[in-house]
Structure formats: C-alpha cells, structure tokens
DOLOTOR-747087 format. One record per residue (C-alpha): residue in three letters; x negated, y, z negated. Coordinates in steps of 0.2 Angstrom, whole numbers, padded with zeros to 4 digits, always signed. Example, Ala and Ser with C-alpha at 12.3 -4.5 7.8 and 13.67 -1.06 7.14 Angstrom:
% residues 2
Ala-0062-0022-0039Ser-0068-0005-0036
END
This chain:
% residues 140
Met-0028-0041-0041Asn-0011-0050-0051Thr+0006-0045-0042Gln+0023-0046-0051Thr+0034-0043-0035Pro+0035-0050-0018Leu+0028-0040-0004Val+0035-0032+0011Val+0027-0026+0024Thr+0032-0021+0041Glu+0027-0032+0058Leu+0017-0014+0062Asp+0009-0012+0046Ala+0002-0029+0046Ala-0004-0029+0063Arg-0014-0013+0061Ile-0022-0020+0042Arg-0025-0035+0052Glu-0032-0025+0066Met-0045-0014+0053Gly-0050-0032+0047Ala-0055-0038+0062Arg-0064-0023+0071Leu-0078-0024+0056Pro-0093-0037+0055Gly-0089-0052+0047Ala-0069-0046+0048Gly-0070-0035+0034Arg-0076-0047+0021Gly-0091-0034+0016Leu-0076-0021+0008Pro-0068-0031-0004Gly-0053-0016-0004Leu-0049-0019+0014Arg-0052-0041+0011Asp-0041-0040-0002Leu-0028-0031+0007Val-0030-0042+0023Asp-0029-0058+0012Arg-0012-0051+0003Val-0003-0046+0019Thr-0009-0063+0026Gly-0007-0072+0013Glu+0009-0067+0003Ala+0017-0053+0010Asp+0034-0056+0019Ile+0032-0049+0036Val+0047-0039+0043Pro+0052-0028+0059Gly+0048-0011+0055Arg+0068-0008+0058Arg+0074-0021+0044Ile+0064-0014+0031Ala+0074-0008+0018Ala+0073+0010+0014Asp+0065+0008-0005Val+0050-0002+0001Val+0032+0009+0002Thr+0026+0007+0021Met+0011+0015+0029Asn+0014+0034+0028Ser+0026+0035+0017Thr+0026+0048+0001Val+0031+0040-0015Ser+0028+0044-0035Phe+0024+0030-0045Arg+0017+0031-0063Asp+0003+0024-0073Glu+0010+0013-0087Ala-0008+0018-0098Thr-0007+0036-0096Gly+0012+0040-0092Leu+0004+0052-0076Val+0015+0053-0064His+0007+0054-0045Arg+0017+0060-0029Val+0004+0054-0015Thr+0006+0049+0004Leu-0001+0031+0008Val-0012+0033+0024Tyr-0024+0024+0034Pro-0043+0026+0027Gln-0046+0039+0040Asp-0034+0050+0035Ala-0036+0048+0017Ser-0039+0066+0008Ile-0038+0067-0010Gly-0035+0086-0010Asp-0020+0085+0001Arg-0014+0069-0010Arg-0017+0057+0004Ile-0023+0038-0001Ser-0031+0028+0007Val-0021+0009+0009Leu-0038+0003+0003Ser-0040+0011-0012Pro-0035+0001-0027Val-0018+0010-0028Gly-0014+0010-0012Arg-0016-0008-0012Gly-0005-0008-0028Leu+0007+0002-0017Leu+0010-0005-0001Gly+0025-0016+0002Arg+0032-0012-0017His+0050-0008-0021Ala+0055+0006-0029Gly+0053+0000-0048Ala+0045-0013-0044Leu+0027-0015-0055Ala+0010-0020-0049Glu-0007-0022-0058Val-0022-0013-0049Glu-0041-0015-0054Met-0050+0003-0054Pro-0065+0007-0047Asp-0072+0006-0065Gly-0061-0012-0064Glu-0051-0007-0080Pro-0035-0016-0075Arg-0020-0003-0074Thr-0001-0007-0071Ile+0007+0006-0061Arg+0027+0006-0058Val+0034+0014-0040Leu+0047+0028-0047Glu+0052+0034-0029Ile+0049+0034-0011His+0052+0052-0005Tyr+0050+0049+0014Gln+0047+0030+0020Pro+0044+0032+0040Glu+0054+0018+0045Ala+0068+0025+0034Ser+0068+0042+0045Gly+0069+0031+0063Glu+0051+0033+0066Phe+0044+0013+0069Asp+0027+0018+0077Arg+0018+0029+0063
END
C-alpha cells in the first residue's frame, strides 16, 4: 500500500494490532491484511498515548466518512477489529483494505488502497464523526 500521509496510532491500538499478529501461527504471515497492518504499525506509524492523539485522527472504533476518489461515492463506517465487523451495520475490519487505509489518517488525508480484486483506489478521509479518545474513552 502506498500511503501519502503519515500514520498516527495510539499505543493501545498498536499493542492490540501487534497482539493479533502474535497470536496467530507465523505471526499472521499467512494473512496478507494482518501482515501489512502489523508491518505498517511497526515500521511506519508514529505511536502516541491515547490522551495525546488529535481528535481528527482515525483510531479504532472511530466512525468516519470517506470518499472513493474514483467513484465519488461517500461512505460512513466504523473501524473495528475483525471479530466485530458487520457489513450490514457498516462496521469494517481494520484488516480490510479500506480499514487499513483509514487507520491513523487525519481528516482530509488521502490513502492508496488495493481492493480485493487488485484494483488500486484512492480514498480521502472526509470527517471523523466519533473518536473514542476525543470522547474521553481511552480503553476502547
């Protein structure tokens, strides 16, 4: 994934993502989405305490609107861990291409994502409607 803006991830989110990888055989290397996410968090992200993360950054359990720059379609989703994902409820997994593209991005940021069919897409974070840390919830 080619990212165009720096990632900012809370300490708690980073620890939980690393733990997801560590629990699986081969540290999740058989799951490309997990491998990519762990590599990005470990190698690219600026890890910050939850109390210091800006309110305009997508964290886990944030509700966010983004636009697919190719189609112009706007989507509103909540970014969740895989076990909480539900397409019908618009809760997308952080392991999905769009989920990985959203995590750690500021409102206004662009992210390059590769769709399941291999097609590259650019998405833009439009607005963060809810972020747990901005609401004083530091353990979600």
